[in-house]
NUSE-597174 format. One record per residue (C-alpha): residue in one letter; residue number from 1; chain; y, z, x. Coordinates in Angstrom, 1 decimal. Example, Ala and Ser with C-alpha at 12.3 -4.5 7.8 and 13.67 -1.06 7.14 Angstrom:
BEGIN
<site><resn>A</resn><resi>1</resi><chain>A</chain><north>-4.5</north><up>7.8</up><east>12.3</east></site>
<site><resn>S</resn><resi>2</resi><chain>A</chain><north>-1.1</north><up>7.1</up><east>13.7</east></site>
This chain:
BEGIN
<site><resn>E</resn><resi>1</resi><chain>A</chain><north>-13.6</north><up>13.5</up><east>-14.1</east></site>
<site><resn>M</resn><resi>2</resi><chain>A</chain><north>-11.8</north><up>14.4</up><east>-10.7</east></site>
<site><resn>D</resn><resi>3</resi><chain>A</chain><north>-9.5</north><up>16.5</up><east>-9.5</east></site>
<site><resn>G</resn><resi>4</resi><chain>A</chain><north>-6.4</north><up>15.5</up><east>-7.5</east></site>
<site><resn>G</resn><resi>5</resi><chain>A</chain><north>-7.7</north><up>14.3</up><east>-3.8</east></site>
<site><resn>V</resn><resi>6</resi><chain>A</chain><north>-11.4</north><up>14.9</up><east>-4.7</east></site>
<site><resn>K</resn><resi>7</resi><chain>A</chain><north>-13.7</north><up>12.5</up><east>-3.0</east></site>
<site><resn>T</resn><resi>8</resi><chain>A</chain><north>-17.1</north><up>11.1</up><east>-3.9</east></site>
<site><resn>T</resn><resi>9</resi><chain>A</chain><north>-19.1</north><up>8.0</up><east>-3.1</east></site>
<site><resn>F</resn><resi>10</resi><chain>A</chain><north>-21.4</north><up>5.6</up><east>-5.4</east></site>
<site><resn>E</resn><resi>11</resi><chain>A</chain><north>-24.0</north><up>3.4</up><east>-4.2</east></site>
<site><resn>V</resn><resi>12</resi><chain>A</chain><north>-24.6</north><up>0.3</up><east>-5.7</east></site>
<site><resn>A</resn><resi>13</resi><chain>A</chain><north>-27.8</north><up>-0.8</up><east>-4.4</east></site>
<site><resn>Q</resn><resi>14</resi><chain>A</chain><north>-28.9</north><up>-4.6</up><east>-3.8</east></site>
<site><resn>G</resn><resi>15</resi><chain>A</chain><north>-29.9</north><up>-6.7</up><east>-7.0</east></site>
<site><resn>R</resn><resi>16</resi><chain>A</chain><north>-27.7</north><up>-4.3</up><east>-8.8</east></site>
<site><resn>Q</resn><resi>17</resi><chain>A</chain><north>-24.4</north><up>-4.4</up><east>-10.1</east></site>
<site><resn>A</resn><resi>18</resi><chain>A</chain><north>-21.4</north><up>-2.4</up><east>-11.3</east></site>
<site><resn>Y</resn><resi>19</resi><chain>A</chain><north>-18.6</north><up>-2.4</up><east>-13.8</east></site>
<site><resn>L</resn><resi>20</resi><chain>A</chain><north>-15.9</north><up>0.7</up><east>-12.8</east></site>
<site><resn>L</resn><resi>21</resi><chain>A</chain><north>-13.0</north><up>1.7</up><east>-15.9</east></site>
<site><resn>C</resn><resi>22</resi><chain>A</chain><north>-10.2</north><up>4.2</up><east>-14.6</east></site>
<site><resn>M</resn><resi>23</resi><chain>A</chain><north>-10.2</north><up>5.9</up><east>-17.7</east></site>
<site><resn>E</resn><resi>24</resi><chain>A</chain><north>-7.3</north><up>8.3</up><east>-16.6</east></site>
<site><resn>G</resn><resi>25</resi><chain>A</chain><north>-5.3</north><up>9.6</up><east>-13.8</east></site>
<site><resn>N</resn><resi>26</resi><chain>A</chain><north>-5.4</north><up>7.1</up><east>-10.2</east></site>
<site><resn>V</resn><resi>27</resi><chain>A</chain><north>-8.0</north><up>7.1</up><east>-8.0</east></site>
<site><resn>A</resn><resi>28</resi><chain>A</chain><north>-8.4</north><up>4.8</up><east>-4.7</east></site>
<site><resn>V</resn><resi>29</resi><chain>A</chain><north>-11.3</north><up>3.1</up><east>-4.2</east></site>
<site><resn>D</resn><resi>30</resi><chain>A</chain><north>-13.0</north><up>2.3</up><east>-0.7</east></site>
<site><resn>G</resn><resi>31</resi><chain>A</chain><north>-15.2</north><up>-1.2</up><east>-0.9</east></site>
<site><resn>V</resn><resi>32</resi><chain>A</chain><north>-14.4</north><up>-3.1</up><east>-3.4</east></site>
<site><resn>K</resn><resi>33</resi><chain>A</chain><north>-11.4</north><up>-6.1</up><east>-2.6</east></site>
<site><resn>G</resn><resi>34</resi><chain>A</chain><north>-9.1</north><up>-6.2</up><east>-5.0</east></site>
<site><resn>A</resn><resi>35</resi><chain>A</chain><north>-9.4</north><up>-2.8</up><east>-6.9</east></site>
<site><resn>E</resn><resi>36</resi><chain>A</chain><north>-8.2</north><up>-0.7</up><east>-3.7</east></site>
<site><resn>G</resn><resi>37</resi><chain>A</chain><north>-6.0</north><up>1.2</up><east>-6.2</east></site>
<site><resn>L</resn><resi>38</resi><chain>A</chain><north>-6.9</north><up>1.7</up><east>-9.7</east></site>
<site><resn>S</resn><resi>39</resi><chain>A</chain><north>-4.7</north><up>3.0</up><east>-12.9</east></site>
<site><resn>R</resn><resi>40</resi><chain>A</chain><north>-5.5</north><up>4.2</up><east>-16.2</east></site>
<site><resn>H</resn><resi>41</resi><chain>A</chain><north>-7.5</north><up>1.0</up><east>-18.1</east></site>
<site><resn>D</resn><resi>42</resi><chain>A</chain><north>-7.7</north><up>-0.8</up><east>-14.8</east></site>
<site><resn>A</resn><resi>43</resi><chain>A</chain><north>-11.4</north><up>-2.3</up><east>-14.4</east></site>
<site><resn>A</resn><resi>44</resi><chain>A</chain><north>-13.6</north><up>-3.7</up><east>-11.6</east></site>
<site><resn>E</resn><resi>45</resi><chain>A</chain><north>-16.8</north><up>-5.4</up><east>-11.6</east></site>
<site><resn>I</resn><resi>46</resi><chain>A</chain><north>-19.1</north><up>-5.1</up><east>-8.4</east></site>
<site><resn>V</resn><resi>47</resi><chain>A</chain><north>-22.3</north><up>-6.7</up><east>-7.3</east></site>
<site><resn>G</resn><resi>48</resi><chain>A</chain><north>-24.6</north><up>-4.7</up><east>-4.8</east></site>
<site><resn>P</resn><resi>49</resi><chain>A</chain><north>-24.8</north><up>-3.9</up><east>-1.9</east></site>
<site><resn>A</resn><resi>50</resi><chain>A</chain><north>-21.7</north><up>-1.8</up><east>-1.8</east></site>
<site><resn>T</resn><resi>51</resi><chain>A</chain><north>-20.9</north><up>1.8</up><east>-0.9</east></site>
<site><resn>L</resn><resi>52</resi><chain>A</chain><north>-18.1</north><up>2.5</up><east>-3.0</east></site>
<site><resn>T</resn><resi>53</resi><chain>A</chain><north>-15.6</north><up>5.3</up><east>-1.8</east></site>
<site><resn>F</resn><resi>54</resi><chain>A</chain><north>-13.7</north><up>7.0</up><east>-4.9</east></site>
<site><resn>E</resn><resi>55</resi><chain>A</chain><north>-10.6</north><up>9.0</up><east>-4.0</east></site>
<site><resn>A</resn><resi>56</resi><chain>A</chain><north>-8.7</north><up>10.7</up><east>-7.2</east></site>
<site><resn>G</resn><resi>57</resi><chain>A</chain><north>-4.5</north><up>10.2</up><east>-7.0</east></site>
<site><resn>N</resn><resi>58</resi><chain>A</chain><north>-2.4</north><up>14.0</up><east>-6.9</east></site>
<site><resn>S</resn><resi>59</resi><chain>A</chain><north>-3.6</north><up>14.6</up><east>-10.6</east></site>
<site><resn>G</resn><resi>60</resi><chain>A</chain><north>-6.7</north><up>13.7</up><east>-10.8</east></site>
<site><resn>G</resn><resi>61</resi><chain>A</chain><north>-8.6</north><up>10.6</up><east>-12.2</east></site>
<site><resn>H</resn><resi>62</resi><chain>A</chain><north>-11.9</north><up>9.7</up><east>-14.3</east></site>
<site><resn>C</resn><resi>63</resi><chain>A</chain><north>-13.4</north><up>6.5</up><east>-14.3</east></site>
<site><resn>L</resn><resi>64</resi><chain>A</chain><north>-16.8</north><up>5.5</up><east>-16.4</east></site>
<site><resn>I</resn><resi>65</resi><chain>A</chain><north>-19.2</north><up>3.3</up><east>-14.0</east></site>
<site><resn>V</resn><resi>66</resi><chain>A</chain><north>-22.1</north><up>1.6</up><east>-16.2</east></site>
<site><resn>E</resn><resi>67</resi><chain>A</chain><north>-25.3</north><up>0.4</up><east>-13.5</east></site>
<site><resn>N</resn><resi>68</resi><chain>A</chain><north>-27.3</north><up>-2.8</up><east>-14.1</east></site>
<site><resn>K</resn><resi>69</resi><chain>A</chain><north>-30.0</north><up>-4.7</up><east>-12.5</east></site>
<site><resn>G</resn><resi>70</resi><chain>A</chain><north>-28.1</north><up>-8.3</up><east>-11.9</east></site>
<site><resn>K</resn><resi>71</resi><chain>A</chain><north>-26.6</north><up>-9.9</up><east>-9.2</east></site>
<site><resn>G</resn><resi>72</resi><chain>A</chain><north>-23.4</north><up>-11.3</up><east>-11.0</east></site>
<site><resn>E</resn><resi>73</resi><chain>A</chain><north>-24.9</north><up>-14.4</up><east>-12.3</east></site>
<site><resn>D</resn><resi>74</resi><chain>A</chain><north>-22.9</north><up>-13.9</up><east>-15.3</east></site>
<site><resn>S</resn><resi>75</resi><chain>A</chain><north>-20.0</north><up>-12.5</up><east>-13.8</east></site>
<site><resn>R</resn><resi>76</resi><chain>A</chain><north>-17.0</north><up>-14.3</up><east>-15.4</east></site>
<site><resn>F</resn><resi>77</resi><chain>A</chain><north>-15.2</north><up>-14.2</up><east>-11.7</east></site>
<site><resn>R</resn><resi>78</resi><chain>A</chain><north>-18.5</north><up>-16.2</up><east>-9.8</east></site>
<site><resn>H</resn><resi>79</resi><chain>A</chain><north>-17.5</north><up>-19.0</up><east>-8.4</east></site>
<site><resn>T</resn><resi>80</resi><chain>A</chain><north>-19.3</north><up>-22.5</up><east>-7.6</east></site>
<site><resn>G</resn><resi>81</resi><chain>A</chain><north>-18.9</north><up>-24.7</up><east>-4.9</east></site>
């Protein structure tokens, strides 16, 4: 949970993946294509390596991150050639 304007970072290492859920407020996320601005109930899927920078909106924001082993092979967004 972050107060308005607060910034923090989170690293997703190589061989790891994370699921991100914005539970309340608004959060700007740098490092996730297509999830630059998340609002309540928006979600994103991240495959490492990635450095995420979060900045809460004026009213603050609350995000949940679940990180686990994986390379995105189970992703519903995975593209196969």
